[in-house]
VOTIZA-289522 format. One record per atom (N, C-alpha, C): atom name; x, y, z. Coordinates in pm, whole numbers, plus 50000, padded with zeros to 5 digits. Each point is the difference from the previous one (the first is absolute). Last residue first. Example, Ala and Ser with C-alpha at 12.3 -4.5 7.8 and 13.67 -1.06 7.14 Angstrom:
<nodes>
NODE at    px    py    pz
NODE  N 51285 49775 50708
NODE CA 50082 50119 50006
NODE  C 49923 50109 50073
NODE  N 50029 49428 49993
NODE CA 49911 50119 50000
NODE  C 50090 50120 50000
</nodes>
This chain:
<nodes>
NODE at    px    py    pz
NODE  N 52163 50172 48699
NODE CA 50128 50071 50061
NODE  C 50113 50008 49909
NODE  N 49581 49780 49894
NODE CA 50010 50140 49946
NODE  C 50125 50073 50077
NODE  N 49849 49545 50116
NODE CA 50054 50008 49863
NODE  C 50021 50134 49951
NODE  N 49790 49965 50408
NODE CA 50126 49927 49997
NODE  C 50063 50002 49864
NODE  N 49573 50150 50062
NODE CA 50086 50113 50049
NODE  C 50135 49915 50008
NODE  N 49682 49728 49848
NODE CA 50009 50098 49900
NODE  C 50095 50110 50072
NODE  N 49849 49674 50269
NODE CA 50099 49926 49885
NODE  C 50047 50108 49904
NODE  N 49685 50115 50344
NODE CA 50130 49990 50049
NODE  C 50096 49958 49897
NODE  N 49548 50003 49893
NODE CA 50049 50124 50006
NODE  C 50135 50003 50055
NODE  N 49778 49582 49990
NODE CA 50046 50044 49862
NODE  C 50031 50172 49983
NODE  N 49853 49812 50421
NODE CA 50127 49947 49954
NODE  C 50043 50023 49864
NODE  N 49580 50168 50168
NODE CA 50106 50075 50048
NODE  C 50136 49924 49963
NODE  N 49598 49796 49850
NODE CA 50016 50123 49936
NODE  C 50140 50084 50035
NODE  N 49862 49584 50232
NODE CA 50063 49990 49868
NODE  C 50018 50108 49928
NODE  N 49765 50049 50420
NODE CA 50147 49968 50014
NODE  C 50047 49979 49853
NODE  N 49518 50055 50115
NODE CA 50073 50098 49963
NODE  C 50150 49982 49968
NODE  N 49652 49627 50081
NODE CA 49957 50105 49887
NODE  C 50094 50127 49979
NODE  N 50101 49648 50326
NODE CA 49969 49932 49873
NODE  C 49951 50094 49890
NODE  N 50116 50155 50441
NODE CA 50095 49947 49949
NODE  C 50011 49922 49869
NODE  N 49611 50191 50252
NODE CA 50056 50095 49909
NODE  C 50149 49933 49949
NODE  N 49703 49816 50320
NODE CA 49993 49948 49876
NODE  C 50060 50091 49894
NODE  N 50143 50126 50478
NODE CA 49939 49865 49973
NODE  C 49991 49982 49851
NODE  N 50130 50450 50069
NODE CA 49921 49943 50121
NODE  C 49948 49877 49937
NODE  N 50398 50388 49906
NODE CA 49932 49892 49935
NODE  C 49932 49905 50091
NODE  N 50198 50541 49957
NODE CA 49969 49889 50103
NODE  C 49920 49892 49908
NODE  N 50379 50430 49841
NODE CA 49881 49925 50013
NODE  C 49983 49886 50119
NODE  N 50317 50335 50010
NODE CA 49952 50024 49870
NODE  C 49871 49953 49960
NODE  N 50191 50175 50471
NODE CA 50006 49888 49944
NODE  C 49923 50007 49857
NODE  N 50109 50390 50272
NODE CA 50093 49878 50057
NODE  C 49981 49886 49940
NODE  N 49710 50417 49951
NODE CA 50131 49958 49910
NODE  C 50099 49932 50044
NODE  N 49569 50140 50166
NODE CA 50085 50100 50041
NODE  C 50136 49984 49918
NODE  N 49626 49698 49949
NODE CA 49968 50141 49956
NODE  C 50086 50108 50057
NODE  N 50048 49555 50143
NODE CA 50014 49999 49846
NODE  C 49993 50137 49946
NODE  N 49923 49922 50466
NODE CA 50171 50007 49966
NODE  C 49978 50003 49848
NODE  N 49564 49969 50175
NODE CA 50057 50125 50007
NODE  C 50142 50007 49960
NODE  N 49812 49574 49974
NODE CA 49925 50096 49899
NODE  C 50070 50139 50017
NODE  N 50088 49694 50355
NODE CA 50087 49972 49888
NODE  C 49964 50094 49838
NODE  N 49766 50030 50406
NODE CA 50127 50041 50030
NODE  C 50073 49987 49881
NODE  N 49561 49792 50024
NODE CA 50026 50162 49972
NODE  C 50121 50077 50011
NODE  N 49989 49518 50095
NODE CA 49967 50032 49856
NODE  C 49995 50156 49981
NODE  N 50011 49882 50440
NODE CA 50136 49992 49933
NODE  C 50007 49996 49841
NODE  N 49588 49973 50281
NODE CA 50056 50144 50015
NODE  C 50150 50004 49930
NODE  N 49740 49599 49960
NODE CA 49948 50087 49933
NODE  C 50103 50153 50024
NODE  N 50030 49510 50195
NODE CA 50113 50091 49969
NODE  C 49944 50121 49903
NODE  N 49777 49578 50139
NODE CA 50073 50040 50129
NODE  C 50062 50139 49988
NODE  N 49716 49786 49640
NODE CA 49944 49972 50128
NODE  C 50067 50056 50131
NODE  N 50204 50033 49564
NODE CA 49880 50082 50001
NODE  C 49923 49966 50115
NODE  N 50440 49841 49954
NODE CA 50012 50136 49977
NODE  C 49862 50077 50004
NODE  N 50062 49522 50127
NODE CA 50102 50080 50067
NODE  C 49999 50150 49965
NODE  N 49705 49679 49782
NODE CA 49968 50017 50140
NODE  C 50087 50094 50058
NODE  N 50064 49902 49553
NODE CA 49899 50073 50036
NODE  C 49976 50026 50125
NODE  N 50432 49953 49714
NODE CA 49959 49899 50130
NODE  C 49848 50092 50033
NODE  N 50474 50185 49721
NODE CA 49860 49912 49988
NODE  C 49984 49945 50116
NODE  N 50362 50382 49715
NODE CA 49938 49957 50105
NODE  C 49890 49893 49992
NODE  N 50440 50331 49808
NODE CA 49906 49897 49960
NODE  C 49935 49904 50104
NODE  N 50295 50504 49841
NODE CA 49940 49927 50088
NODE  C 49891 49898 49973
NODE  N 50448 50322 49775
NODE CA 49863 49928 49989
NODE  C 49977 49945 50123
NODE  N 50311 50371 49697
NODE CA 49990 49948 50140
NODE  C 49842 49925 50008
NODE  N 50435 50180 49642
NODE CA 49859 49997 50013
NODE  C 49993 49903 50118
NODE  N 50387 50382 49891
NODE CA 49989 49853 50031
NODE  C 49837 49980 50002
NODE  N 50321 50427 49806
NODE CA 49874 49940 50028
NODE  C 50012 49842 49999
NODE  N 50326 50494 50058
NODE CA 49966 49842 49974
NODE  C 49891 49948 50032
NODE  N 50182 50479 50078
NODE CA 49937 49959 49892
NODE  C 50021 49870 49945
NODE  N 50133 50203 50427
NODE CA 50103 49945 49883
NODE  C 49936 49982 49859
NODE  N 49770 50181 50379
NODE CA 50147 50053 50018
NODE  C 50081 49961 49909
NODE  N 49536 49842 50015
NODE CA 50010 50150 50030
NODE  C 50134 50056 49988
NODE  N 49923 49538 49991
NODE CA 49941 50065 49869
NODE  C 50028 50151 50010
NODE  N 50109 49730 50389
NODE CA 50092 49967 49864
NODE  C 49964 50093 49874
NODE  N 49722 50008 50372
NODE CA 50114 50082 50034
NODE  C 50111 49970 49874
NODE  N 49623 49747 50021
NODE CA 49963 50125 49972
NODE  C 50097 50076 50000
NODE  N 50094 49577 50139
NODE CA 49980 50012 49867
NODE  C 49946 50126 49931
NODE  N 50009 49922 50472
NODE CA 50138 49977 49969
NODE  C 50001 50055 49830
NODE  N 49586 49950 50197
NODE CA 50079 50122 50048
NODE  C 50108 50006 49937
NODE  N 49790 49606 49974
NODE CA 49928 50084 49896
NODE  C 50090 50133 50029
NODE  N 50100 49648 50274
NODE CA 50053 49969 49885
NODE  C 49951 50119 49903
NODE  N 49800 49991 50418
NODE CA 50140 50035 50022
NODE  C 50065 49977 49854
NODE  N 49564 49852 50033
NODE CA 50001 50156 50017
NODE  C 50134 50042 49992
NODE  N 49944 49546 50047
NODE CA 49974 50042 49859
NODE  C 49997 50159 49985
NODE  N 50011 49786 50438
NODE CA 50130 49992 49925
NODE  C 49982 50049 49861
NODE  N 49636 50021 50249
NODE CA 50099 50126 50028
NODE  C 50124 49967 49936
NODE  N 49634 49662 49954
NODE CA 49986 50136 49946
NODE  C 50091 50112 50006
NODE  N 50066 49580 50216
NODE CA 50005 49981 49848
NODE  C 49991 50135 49920
NODE  N 49899 49913 50481
NODE CA 50159 50060 49975
NODE  C 50004 50007 49836
NODE  N 49593 49821 50179
NODE CA 49996 50138 49988
NODE  C 50144 50052 49963
NODE  N 49953 49544 50029
NODE CA 49930 50023 49906
NODE  C 50006 50188 49995
NODE  N 50190 49790 50391
NODE CA 50077 49959 49863
NODE  C 49932 50046 49867
NODE  N 49790 50023 50448
NODE CA 50078 50115 49960
NODE  C 50084 50000 49884
NODE  N 49534 49724 49997
NODE CA 50105 50024 50090
NODE  C 50091 50105 49962
NODE  N 49494 49772 49919
NODE CA 50101 50100 49913
NODE  C 50090 50073 50117
NODE  N 49794 49470 49957
NODE CA 49980 50143 50045
NODE  C 50080 50101 49937
NODE  N 49983 49556 49840
NODE CA 49876 49998 50082
NODE  C 49979 50108 50067
NODE  N 50293 49802 49553
NODE CA 50024 50098 50120
NODE  C 49847 50004 50064
NODE  N 50123 49785 49605
NODE CA 49971 49911 50079
NODE  C 50020 50068 50129
NODE  N 50086 50218 49567
NODE CA 49863 49915 49998
NODE  C 49983 49930 50122
NODE  N 50334 50396 49846
NODE CA 49947 49940 50136
NODE  C 49865 49932 49997
NODE  N 50404 50276 49685
NODE CA 49889 49940 49981
NODE  C 49985 49912 50135
NODE  N 50283 50416 49761
NODE CA 49948 49982 50124
NODE  C 49882 49928 49984
NODE  N 50453 50186 49729
NODE CA 49900 49896 49980
NODE  C 49946 49996 50144
NODE  N 50305 50386 49723
NODE CA 49982 49910 50128
NODE  C 49868 49924 49991
NODE  N 50393 50251 49616
NODE CA 49860 49966 50043
NODE  C 50024 49939 50137
NODE  N 50252 50293 49580
NODE CA 50021 49931 50096
NODE  C 49862 49996 50085
NODE  N 50266 50152 49490
NODE CA 49892 49983 50086
NODE  C 50027 49949 50107
NODE  N 50347 50115 49711
NODE CA 49906 50078 49939
NODE  C 49848 49990 50078
NODE  N 50529 49934 50203
NODE CA 49872 49950 49942
NODE  C 49906 50101 49932
NODE  N 50516 49978 50173
NODE CA 49929 50076 49896
NODE  C 49870 49942 49967
NODE  N 50211 49669 50271
NODE CA 50096 50116 49964
NODE  C 49922 50078 49878
NODE  N 49814 49604 50151
NODE CA 49984 50108 50130
NODE  C 50091 50104 49965
NODE  N 49767 49745 49592
NODE CA 50109 49979 50094
NODE  C 49978 50079 50116
NODE  N 49742 50064 49603
NODE CA 50025 49855 49973
NODE  C 50104 49951 50129
NODE  N 49645 50113 50174
NODE CA 50000 49984 49864
NODE  C 50101 50121 49938
NODE  N 49845 49742 50510
NODE CA 50066 50109 49938
NODE  C 50009 49972 49840
NODE  N 49748 49839 50522
NODE CA 50038 49980 49869
NODE  C 50058 50140 49922
NODE  N 49905 49955 50475
NODE CA 49962 49863 49966
NODE  C 50011 49962 49846
NODE  N 50297 50360 50324
NODE CA 49853 49994 49941
NODE  C 49997 49834 49972
NODE  N 50323 50282 50364
NODE CA 50006 49905 49888
NODE  C 49842 49991 49977
NODE  N 50183 50458 50238
NODE CA 49937 49846 50003
NODE  C 50039 49922 49887
NODE  N 50125 50474 50047
NODE CA 50032 49941 50130
NODE  C 49959 49849 50012
NODE  N 50216 50238 49534
NODE CA 49875 49992 50080
NODE  C 50028 49937 50130
NODE  N 50342 50295 49714
NODE CA 49971 49841 50027
NODE  C 49872 49999 50105
NODE  N 50252 50378 49605
NODE CA 49878 49950 50122
NODE  C 50020 49871 50003
NODE  N 50327 50197 49746
NODE CA 49939 50124 50035
NODE  C 49879 49983 50108
NODE  N 50464 49714 49767
NODE CA 49878 50008 50057
NODE  C 49954 50147 50043
NODE  N 50317 49860 49594
NODE CA 50004 50054 50122
NODE  C 49877 49998 50070
NODE  N 50092 49923 49519
NODE CA 50067 49896 50074
NODE  C 50021 50050 50142
NODE  N 49782 50309 49718
NODE CA 50116 49967 49949
NODE  C 50089 49911 50063
NODE  N 49579 50055 50251
NODE CA 50006 50083 49890
NODE  C 50168 49987 49934
NODE  N 49598 49660 50307
NODE CA 50120 50060 49989
NODE  C 50004 50113 49881
NODE  N 49707 49708 50419
NODE CA 49972 50076 49866
NODE  C 50150 50066 49978
NODE  N 49808 49528 50289
NODE CA 50080 50125 49972
NODE  C 50000 50047 49870
NODE  N 49740 49625 50392
NODE CA 50006 50063 49874
NODE  C 50099 50144 49991
NODE  N 50064 49561 50321
NODE CA 49936 50115 49981
NODE  C 50002 50072 49866
NODE  N 49989 49455 50098
NODE CA 50108 50124 50002
NODE  C 49906 50131 50000
NODE  N 49869 49539 49911
NODE CA 50044 50002 50124
NODE  C 50103 50123 50014
NODE  N 49553 49871 49662
NODE CA 50106 50058 50031
NODE  C 50051 49988 50146
NODE  N 49667 49748 49637
NODE CA 50023 49990 50136
NODE  C 50131 50070 50053
NODE  N 49882 49991 49541
NODE CA 49842 49974 50068
NODE  C 50026 50004 50147
NODE  N 50265 50225 49585
NODE CA 50030 49936 50124
NODE  C 49869 49990 50077
NODE  N 50109 49977 49452
NODE CA 49923 50068 50088
NODE  C 50056 49945 50145
NODE  N 50108 50024 49422
NODE CA 50002 49951 50119
NODE  C 49924 50081 50089
NODE  N 49857 49935 49488
NODE CA 50105 50092 50100
NODE  C 49980 49955 50142
NODE  N 49752 49803 49618
NODE CA 50148 49940 50006
NODE  C 50077 50132 50078
NODE  N 49545 50068 49937
NODE CA 50057 50006 49876
NODE  C 50144 49951 50015
NODE  N 49643 50094 50313
NODE CA 50104 50071 50012
NODE  C 50072 49965 49875
NODE  N 49574 49822 50141
NODE CA 49986 50109 49929
NODE  C 50127 50086 50000
NODE  N 49946 49553 50199
NODE CA 49916 49986 49874
NODE  C 49999 50132 49921
NODE  N 50183 50017 50454
NODE CA 50095 49897 49927
NODE  C 49928 49980 49824
NODE  N 49765 50232 50349
NODE CA 50107 50091 49976
NODE  C 50102 49901 49886
NODE  N 49602 49795 50186
NODE CA 49983 50110 49921
NODE  C 50109 50062 49947
NODE  N 50063 49678 50331
NODE CA 49969 49962 49877
NODE  C 49964 50083 49896
NODE  N 50091 50152 50437
NODE CA 50111 49950 49948
NODE  C 49976 49929 49871
NODE  N 49651 50152 50254
NODE CA 50076 50113 49949
NODE  C 50128 49951 49932
NODE  N 49724 49656 50190
NODE CA 49929 50074 49892
NODE  C 50090 50133 49940
NODE  N 50167 49794 50389
NODE CA 49983 49883 49902
NODE  C 49944 50063 49857
NODE  N 49943 50212 50419
NODE CA 50128 50017 49940
NODE  C 50027 49914 49887
NODE  N 49598 49945 50209
NODE CA 50010 50158 49936
NODE  C 50120 50020 49928
NODE  N 49917 49593 50245
NODE CA 49940 50002 49882
NODE  C 50017 50137 49933
NODE  N 50262 49674 50295
NODE CA 49971 50126 50047
NODE  C 49946 50064 49860
NODE  N 49970 49493 50144
NODE CA 50070 50075 49952
NODE  C 49955 50144 50030
NODE  N 49951 49684 50385
NODE CA 49975 49969 49843
NODE  C 50091 50110 49919
NODE  N 49798 49831 50542
NODE CA 50156 50012 49922
NODE  C 49964 49960 49846
NODE  N 49692 49967 50376
NODE CA 49994 50136 49953
NODE  C 50141 50026 49892
NODE  N 49916 49603 50269
NODE CA 49921 50002 49896
NODE  C 49985 50117 49924
NODE  N 50423 49988 50297
NODE CA 49878 49904 50017
NODE  C 49917 50002 49847
NODE  N 50239 50462 50106
NODE CA 50052 49848 50040
NODE  C 49883 49894 49988
NODE  N 50200 50517 49765
NODE CA 49901 49936 50083
NODE  C 50044 49842 50031
NODE  N 50152 50366 49695
NODE CA 50076 49978 50115
NODE  C 49926 49939 50117
NODE  N 49983 49933 49428
NODE CA 49969 50112 50100
NODE  C 50076 49964 50127
NODE  N 50207 49855 49509
NODE CA 49909 49950 50102
NODE  C 49973 50130 50105
NODE  N 50190 50063 49445
NODE CA 50026 49976 50166
NODE  C 49871 49936 50079
NODE  N 50197 50040 49488
NODE CA 49875 49947 50068
NODE  C 49998 49990 50134
NODE  N 50323 50224 49564
NODE CA 49985 49964 50135
NODE  C 49843 49990 50054
NODE  N 50252 49885 49488
NODE CA 49915 50118 50072
NODE  C 49946 49943 50166
NODE  N 50285 49729 49681
NODE CA 50077 50096 50071
NODE  C 49915 50107 50069
NODE  N 49845 49645 49697
NODE CA 50034 49950 50155
NODE  C 50095 50091 50063
NODE  N 49612 50233 49674
NODE CA 50125 49903 49991
NODE  C 50039 49915 50150
NODE  N 49466 50153 49854
NODE CA 50112 50042 50053
NODE  C 50130 49911 49960
NODE  N 49494 50045 49841
NODE CA 50117 49875 49989
NODE  C 50142 50078 50040
NODE  N 49545 50185 49930
NODE CA 50090 50073 49978
NODE  C 50122 49887 50002
NODE  N 49542 49886 50076
NODE CA 50000 50098 49877
NODE  C 50157 50014 49969
NODE  N 49931 49743 50386
NODE CA 49956 49923 49899
NODE  C 50001 50082 49851
NODE  N 50063 50210 50437
NODE CA 50122 49918 49978
NODE  C 49960 49920 49861
NODE  N 49670 50265 50162
NODE CA 50096 50099 49937
NODE  C 50113 49910 49974
NODE  N 49640 49809 50215
NODE CA 49971 50044 49845
NODE  C 50115 50082 49951
NODE  N 50054 49868 50449
NODE CA 50013 49888 49914
NODE  C 49947 50016 49873
NODE  N 49982 50372 50299
NODE CA 50128 49930 49983
NODE  C 50020 49892 49909
NODE  N 49571 50158 50126
NODE CA 50054 50089 49920
NODE  C 50141 49970 49962
NODE  N 49781 49787 50322
NODE CA 49927 49945 49880
NODE  C 50073 50073 49893
NODE  N 50121 50089 50445
NODE CA 50065 49885 49953
NODE  C 49951 49948 49863
NODE  N 49836 50386 50202
NODE CA 50120 50002 49966
NODE  C 50067 49877 49952
NODE  N 49562 49981 50183
NODE CA 50010 50082 49883
NODE  C 50148 50014 49944
NODE  N 49941 49807 50418
NODE CA 49951 49914 49880
NODE  C 50012 50057 49871
NODE  N 50116 50279 50389
NODE CA 50105 49891 49947
NODE  C 49967 49896 49896
NODE  N 49776 50511 49991
NODE CA 50014 49907 50127
NODE  C 50114 49864 49953
NODE  N 49949 50541 49791
NODE CA 49965 49834 49981
NODE  C 50022 49932 50128
NODE  N 49889 50521 49768
NODE CA 50083 49918 50101
NODE  C 49948 49897 50009
NODE  N 49802 50325 49711
NODE CA 50124 49928 49940
NODE  C 50077 49940 50112
NODE  N 49599 50210 50094
NODE CA 49963 49880 49933
NODE  C 50139 49938 49948
NODE  N 50013 50411 50249
NODE CA 49958 49883 50073
NODE  C 49985 49884 49930
NODE  N 50136 50434 49800
NODE CA 50091 49917 50057
NODE  C 49963 49873 50071
NODE  N 49676 50310 49794
NODE CA 50100 49938 49891
NODE  C 50093 49900 50085
NODE  N 49630 50253 50214
NODE CA 49959 49934 49875
NODE  C 50099 49931 49917
NODE  N 50097 50209 50429
NODE CA 49868 49919 50050
NODE  C 49970 49907 49843
NODE  N 50368 50300 50008
NODE CA 50023 49906 50089
NODE  C 49887 49916 49995
NODE  N 49964 50375 49757
NODE CA 50092 49910 49923
NODE  C 50054 49879 50084
NODE  N 49696 50344 50194
NODE CA 49939 49937 49886
NODE  C 50098 49910 49931
NODE  N 50154 50274 50365
NODE CA 49892 49888 50045
NODE  C 49959 49901 49862
NODE  N 50307 50372 49937
NODE CA 50058 49884 50060
NODE  C 49901 49907 50035
NODE  N 49826 50391 49821
NODE CA 50064 49915 49896
NODE  C 50096 49888 50066
NODE  N 49768 50302 50272
NODE CA 49901 49949 49915
NODE  C 50072 49906 49892
NODE  N 50266 50282 50257
NODE CA 49951 49890 50091
NODE  C 49885 49922 49935
NODE  N 50182 50362 49774
NODE CA 50117 49876 50009
NODE  C 49933 49895 50097
NODE  N 49739 50397 49927
NODE CA 50025 49936 49847
NODE  C 50088 49877 50020
NODE  N 49967 50306 50370
NODE CA 49870 49919 49998
NODE  C 50021 49908 49875
NODE  N 50330 50295 50049
NODE CA 50000 49911 50106
NODE  C 49887 49898 49981
NODE  N 50006 50387 49724
NODE CA 50116 49898 49943
NODE  C 50012 49882 50111
NODE  N 49713 50372 50114
NODE CA 49945 49896 49896
NODE  C 50097 49908 49963
NODE  N 50176 50308 50324
NODE CA 49894 49913 50059
NODE  C 49928 49888 49897
NODE  N 50254 50364 49848
NODE CA 50089 49890 50052
NODE  C 49930 49916 50064
NODE  N 49788 50368 49811
NODE CA 50062 49908 49908
NODE  C 50088 49893 50048
NODE  N 49615 50180 50331
NODE CA 50090 50054 49917
NODE  C 50051 49917 49896
NODE  N 49480 50049 50187
NODE CA 50124 49915 50017
NODE  C 50103 50075 49911
NODE  N 49571 50234 50229
NODE CA 50060 49934 49866
NODE  C 50138 49948 50033
NODE  N 49694 50217 50321
NODE CA 49901 49906 49928
NODE  C 50078 49958 49875
NODE  N 50201 50316 50279
NODE CA 49945 49921 50102
NODE  C 49935 49891 49938
NODE  N 50394 50139 49728
NODE CA 49909 50094 50094
NODE  C 49936 49904 50086
NODE  N 50347 49801 49758
NODE CA 50006 50152 49914
NODE  C 49909 50083 50083
NODE  N 50225 49516 50209
NODE CA 49866 50105 49968
NODE  C 50011 50123 49928
NODE  N 50351 49685 50186
NODE CA 49931 49914 49940
NODE  C 49842 50050 49929
NODE  N 50404 50225 50263
NODE CA 50029 49950 49876
NODE  C 49900 49906 49906
NODE  N 49951 50115 50457
NODE CA 49934 50114 49918
NODE  C 50072 49990 49871
NODE  N 50052 49744 50428
NODE CA 49935 49942 49891
NODE  C 49951 50107 49878
NODE  N 50411 49886 50427
NODE CA 49902 50115 49942
NODE  C 49942 49912 49875
NODE  N 50155 49734 50454
NODE CA 50056 50074 49869
NODE  C 49893 50081 49931
NODE  N 50022 49667 50404
NODE CA 50015 50136 50024
NODE  C 50071 50069 49895
NODE  N 49796 49561 50008
NODE CA 50133 49998 49985
NODE  C 50043 50157 50045
NODE  N 49568 49922 49947
NODE CA 50020 49881 50102
NODE  C 50147 50008 50045
NODE  N 49815 50277 49637
NODE CA 49977 50038 50150
NODE  C 50048 49921 50099
NODE  N 50014 49843 49547
NODE CA 50099 50124 50050
NODE  C 49970 50056 50130
NODE  N 49705 49669 49848
NODE CA 50126 49944 50022
NODE  C 50105 50102 50035
NODE  N 49559 50159 49856
NODE CA 50021 49949 50183
NODE  C 50101 49931 50000
NODE  N 49947 50142 49560
NODE CA 50021 50113 50098
NODE  C 50005 49955 50128
NODE  N 49929 49670 49687
NODE CA 50126 50052 49977
NODE  C 50022 50124 50101
NODE  N 49575 49812 49979
NODE CA 50083 49922 50073
NODE  C 50172 50041 49990
NODE  N 49660 50218 49748
NODE CA 49962 50051 50121
NODE  C 50098 49915 50122
NODE  N 50003 49904 49526
NODE CA 50062 50126 50025
NODE  C 49989 50019 50158
NODE  N 49970 49509 49873
NODE CA 49944 50116 49966
NODE  C 50078 50131 50026
NODE  N 50209 49479 49897
NODE CA 49951 50119 50120
NODE  C 49917 50086 49935
NODE  N 50046 49505 49862
NODE CA 50018 50116 49921
NODE  C 49946 50116 50110
NODE  N 50195 49452 50054
NODE CA 49920 50111 50033
NODE  C 50018 50134 49911
NODE  N 50009 49450 49895
NODE CA 50094 50089 50029
NODE  C 49922 50124 50036
NODE  N 49813 49475 50058
NODE CA 50041 50106 49901
NODE  C 50075 50115 50057
NODE  N 49694 49612 50192
NODE CA 50112 49946 49925
NODE  C 50038 50099 49894
NODE  N 49756 50086 50491
NODE CA 49976 49997 49865
NODE  C 50123 49966 49932
NODE  N 50001 50021 50474
NODE CA 49885 49920 49960
NODE  C 49956 49993 49870
NODE  N 50309 50384 50123
NODE CA 49993 49883 50081
NODE  C 49867 49944 49988
NODE  N 50257 50323 49663
NODE CA 49900 49998 50060
NODE  C 49976 49860 50084
NODE  N 50475 50254 49827
NODE CA 49900 49916 49988
NODE  C 49874 50002 50091
NODE  N 50396 50254 50024
NODE CA 50015 49972 49853
NODE  C 49878 49918 49979
NODE  N 50033 50412 50378
NODE CA 50005 49850 49971
NODE  C 49981 49961 49858
NODE  N 50045 50440 50281
NODE CA 49864 49948 49938
NODE  C 50002 49867 49987
NODE  N 50411 50173 50090
NODE CA 49903 50050 50111
NODE  C 49869 49952 49998
NODE  N 50350 49916 49665
NODE CA 50030 49933 50149
NODE  C 49887 50028 50073
NODE  N 49989 50193 49598
NODE CA 50003 49871 49981
NODE  C 49989 49925 50134
NODE  N 50118 50470 49969
NODE CA 49855 49968 50001
NODE  C 49965 49841 49992
NODE  N 50469 50134 49970
NODE CA 49946 50031 50138
NODE  C 49832 49994 49987
NODE  N 50218 49896 49596
NODE CA 50049 49909 50107
NODE  C 49948 50040 50135
NODE  N 49895 50281 49622
NODE CA 49972 49870 49978
NODE  C 50005 49891 50122
NODE  N 50230 50442 50004
NODE CA 49840 50001 50024
NODE  C 49921 49856 49986
NODE  N 50472 50047 49861
NODE CA 49984 50024 50173
NODE  C 49853 49993 50041
NODE  N 50074 50008 49526
NODE CA 50023 49870 50057
NODE  C 50009 50006 50138
NODE  N 50001 50393 49785
NODE CA 49874 49920 49977
NODE  C 49998 49868 50061
NODE  N 50387 50269 50016
NODE CA 49888 50039 50087
NODE  C 49876 49937 49985
NODE  N 50375 49946 49704
NODE CA 50004 49932 50136
NODE  C 49876 50030 50074
NODE  N 49881 50082 49513
NODE CA 50107 50029 50073
NODE  C 50006 49923 50134
NODE  N 49806 49853 49503
NODE CA 49954 50069 50126
NODE  C 50113 50030 50103
NODE  N 49957 49763 49525
NODE CA 50061 50131 50011
NODE  C 49969 50080 50118
NODE  N 49804 49561 49894
NODE CA 50147 49997 50000
NODE  C 50077 50131 50023
NODE  N 49509 49904 49913
NODE CA 50045 50020 50141
NODE  C 50136 49987 50015
NODE  N 49767 49959 49582
NODE CA 49951 50109 50058
NODE  C 50050 50026 50144
NODE  N 50079 49607 49733
NODE CA 50110 50129 49964
NODE  C 49948 50112 50085
NODE  N 49947 49495 50148
NODE CA 49934 50100 49944
NODE  C 50060 50133 49958
NODE  N 50237 49504 50049
NODE CA 49951 50097 50091
NODE  C 49915 50088 49891
NODE  N 50054 49472 49902
NODE CA 50072 50118 50003
NODE  C 49925 50108 50073
NODE  N 50028 49457 50024
NODE CA 49912 50108 49992
NODE  C 50092 50135 50006
</nodes>
């Protein structure tokens, strides 16, 4: 899923308001399986509760300000896209297994294509379905260009053979390699997780850190590395973690993630992205 261009150019103060309001009003409606859309009155009340001024939200007593209207538009968009588009894309373990098997039959991956197991134990021990699908799609569309499917090194970006940035964290994948990657990505699949633990929440903040470093690289060195987050598991992300889906959407529109692939989007969207990376590699 690509970000909405309307919200990409918003200043940091806009996102400060989004976060403050979301935390105070709440990201979701309890007892309702959906993402909340704060009203203007709720936004104003949230500012009062935090001891903040709300005059920037109104142009006059009975008229919303331009800034307030943009906030309302974003909250409506965020809720609509998550409720109507993202939620159906998220798969459970059974659906993921089925899509994995169909993709494997269709693409016929080579023996060298990594097909890792998940980190579960006992009867939950099986293929890491989402990671396997990502790897198969990349192999099928990369046109014989190598890819580091499991980097064990920090990504390094160079100029004239000298490092200009080394990222703080290892990533889950880099194309074509960890030195001067065109694209990097994180994969977060939690099909057999029964609670929304701190490890899942940390995944969001780790991706935000990567995005901030890559945004700094683009801003100060004019070097672009595409950054993707790939997530799945309906129960974990939707039933337990809708507030974190909101945070992910916010981070994407702040410019820290180029695209988020939700569940089945790996099948629908990833092939086109890989072809774009391949073109960029050959055009270097």
